[in-house]
C-alpha positions as CSV (number, residue, x, y, z in Angstrom):
1,X,7.3,5.2,10.3
2,X,6.8,1.4,10.6
3,X,9.7,-0.6,9.7
4,X,7.2,-2.8,7.1
5,X,6.4,0.3,5.2
6,X,10.3,1.3,4.8
7,X,10.3,-2.0,3.1
8,X,7.5,-1.6,0.9
9,X,8.6,2.0,0.2
10,X,12.5,1.1,-0.9
11,X,10.8,-1.7,-3.2
12,X,8.5,1.0,-4.8
13,X,11.9,3.5,-5.5
14,X,13.5,0.8,-7.1
15,X,10.7,0.8,-9.7
16,X,10.7,4.1,-10.5
17,X,8.4,6.0,-7.7
18,X,8.9,8.5,-5.3
19,X,7.4,7.5,-2.1
20,X,5.9,9.5,1.2
21,X,4.8,7.5,4.1
22,X,1.8,8.1,6.6
23,X,0.4,10.7,4.1
24,X,-2.5,12.8,5.3
25,X,-5.5,13.3,3.3
26,X,-7.4,16.8,4.2
27,X,-11.0,16.2,3.9
28,X,-13.7,18.8,3.8
29,X,-16.9,19.0,5.8
30,X,-18.7,17.8,3.0
31,X,-16.5,14.9,2.3
32,X,-16.6,13.9,5.7
33,X,-20.1,13.9,5.7
34,X,-19.9,11.8,2.6
35,X,-17.9,9.4,4.1
36,X,-20.3,9.1,7.2
37,X,-17.5,10.8,9.7
38,X,-18.4,14.2,10.6
39,X,-15.7,14.4,13.2
40,X,-13.0,12.8,11.6
41,X,-9.7,13.5,11.4
42,X,-7.3,14.0,8.4
43,X,-7.1,10.6,6.8
44,X,-3.6,9.0,6.7
45,X,-2.5,6.5,4.0
46,X,0.9,4.1,4.6
47,X,2.3,4.7,1.5
48,X,1.7,7.0,-1.6
49,X,4.1,6.6,-4.3
50,X,4.2,8.3,-7.7
51,X,5.8,7.5,-11.1
52,X,6.1,10.8,-13.1
53,X,6.9,8.8,-16.6
54,X,3.4,7.4,-16.5
55,X,1.7,9.7,-14.0
56,X,0.7,6.9,-12.3
57,X,-0.2,7.1,-8.4
58,X,0.3,3.9,-6.1
59,X,-2.1,3.8,-2.7
60,X,-0.6,1.3,-0.5
61,X,-1.8,-0.6,2.5
62,X,0.8,-1.9,4.3
63,X,-0.1,-5.1,7.0
64,X,3.0,-6.7,7.6
65,X,1.1,-9.3,10.3
66,X,4.4,-11.2,10.4
67,X,3.8,-13.3,14.0
68,X,0.1,-13.1,13.7
69,X,-2.8,-14.4,11.9
70,X,-2.2,-13.0,8.8
71,X,-4.6,-11.1,5.7
72,X,-7.4,-13.2,4.4
73,X,-10.1,-13.5,1.7
74,X,-13.1,-13.1,4.1
75,X,-11.8,-9.8,5.0
76,X,-13.0,-8.5,1.3
77,X,-15.4,-10.6,0.4
78,X,-18.1,-9.4,2.8
79,X,-18.2,-12.7,5.0
80,X,-16.1,-11.0,7.8
81,X,-17.4,-7.6,8.7
82,X,-15.2,-7.2,11.6
83,X,-12.1,-7.9,9.9
84,X,-13.2,-5.6,7.0
85,X,-12.8,-2.9,9.5
86,X,-9.0,-3.1,9.0
87,X,-9.3,-2.7,5.3
88,X,-11.5,0.4,4.8
89,X,-9.9,1.7,1.9
90,X,-10.8,-1.7,0.3
91,X,-14.1,-2.4,1.9
92,X,-15.8,0.9,1.5
93,X,-16.0,2.0,-1.9
94,X,-17.5,6.0,-0.9
95,X,-14.5,6.4,1.3
96,X,-12.3,5.1,-1.4
97,X,-13.6,7.3,-3.9
98,X,-13.8,10.3,-1.9
99,X,-10.1,10.0,-0.4
100,X,-8.5,9.1,-3.8
101,X,-10.4,12.2,-5.2
102,X,-9.0,14.4,-2.2
103,X,-5.6,13.2,-2.6
104,X,-5.3,13.6,-6.5
105,X,-6.7,17.2,-5.5
106,X,-4.2,17.7,-2.9
107,X,-0.9,16.3,-4.8
108,X,-1.6,18.1,-7.5
109,X,-2.2,21.3,-5.9
110,X,1.3,20.7,-3.6
111,X,3.1,20.3,-7.1
112,X,4.0,16.5,-6.5
113,X,2.2,15.3,-9.5
114,X,0.7,16.3,-12.9
115,X,-3.0,16.7,-13.3
116,X,-5.2,13.5,-13.7
117,X,-2.8,10.7,-12.5
118,X,-4.1,7.3,-12.7
119,X,-4.5,5.8,-9.2
120,X,-3.7,2.2,-8.3
121,X,-4.8,0.8,-5.2
122,X,-2.5,-1.7,-3.6
123,X,-2.2,-4.0,-0.4
124,X,1.3,-5.3,0.7
125,X,0.7,-8.3,3.0
126,X,3.5,-9.8,4.8
127,X,1.4,-13.0,5.9
128,X,-1.5,-13.9,4.3
129,X,-4.1,-16.5,5.7
130,X,-5.6,-19.3,4.1
131,X,-6.3,-19.5,0.4
132,X,-4.3,-17.1,-1.4
133,X,-5.9,-17.6,-4.7
134,X,-9.5,-16.7,-3.2
135,X,-7.7,-13.1,-2.4
136,X,-6.1,-12.8,-5.5
137,X,-9.1,-13.2,-7.3
138,X,-11.1,-10.6,-5.3
139,X,-8.0,-8.1,-6.3
140,X,-7.9,-9.1,-9.5
141,X,-11.8,-8.5,-10.0
142,X,-11.3,-5.0,-8.6
143,X,-8.4,-3.8,-10.3
144,X,-6.2,-3.6,-6.9
145,X,-3.0,-4.8,-6.3
146,X,-2.2,-7.5,-4.0
147,X,1.9,-7.8,-2.8
148,X,2.1,-11.3,-1.5
149,X,4.7,-12.8,1.0
150,X,6.2,-14.3,-2.3
151,X,6.0,-11.3,-4.7
152,X,7.9,-9.4,-1.5
153,X,10.3,-12.3,-1.2
154,X,11.3,-12.0,-4.7
155,X,11.6,-8.0,-4.8
156,X,14.0,-8.4,-1.9
157,X,16.1,-10.7,-3.4
158,X,16.3,-8.5,-6.3
159,X,17.1,-5.7,-4.1
160,X,19.8,-7.6,-2.0
161,X,21.5,-8.3,-5.6
162,X,21.5,-4.7,-7.0
163,X,24.6,-2.5,-6.0
164,X,25.1,-0.9,-2.6
165,X,22.4,1.2,-1.2
166,X,22.8,2.6,2.3
167,X,19.3,1.8,3.4
168,X,17.9,-0.7,6.4
169,X,16.1,-2.8,3.9
170,X,19.2,-3.3,1.6
171,X,21.6,-3.6,4.1
172,X,19.7,-6.3,6.2
173,X,18.6,-8.2,2.7
174,X,22.1,-8.7,1.6
175,X,23.2,-9.7,5.1
176,X,20.8,-12.3,5.1
177,X,21.0,-13.4,1.3
178,X,24.7,-13.7,1.9
179,X,24.3,-15.9,5.2
180,X,22.4,-18.3,3.5
181,X,24.6,-18.6,0.6
182,X,27.5,-19.4,2.9
């Protein structure tokens, strides 16, 4: 599991979700044909989170990009088709529809969630390049969630102020916050 995914999963768990990382979605031959990938293996999602109280699924794509260029709006607005390929779940509506339908069926069949859960698509971005407000607008227009570096920072600060938790994210956050306070 990716370290950034572990951090995001920890944040979701504090919000009352159970989480699974690297979730593979089984696709039928018909599904593969619909997404125009007839030889596609099982599709892998970074994080799937479920909150039983609201019957809500969150499908979270994690892009840390901490030491690179970062996420930027042109990957989502149609102006950079090469960058859009990194975000297929967001930029390919047929793929998104098929994967989410199969994910729901799979999780219900396996007993992980109740029937007909609502689904929210989310991008957790460790770094954003350029105009963040443009990216936020694109996400709002599509009813997607964008977890910005600022939001992640706030969530980690809250994690650092919580009671003891024996997770890497919690321990590192507490160490860094205490060092900053001293």
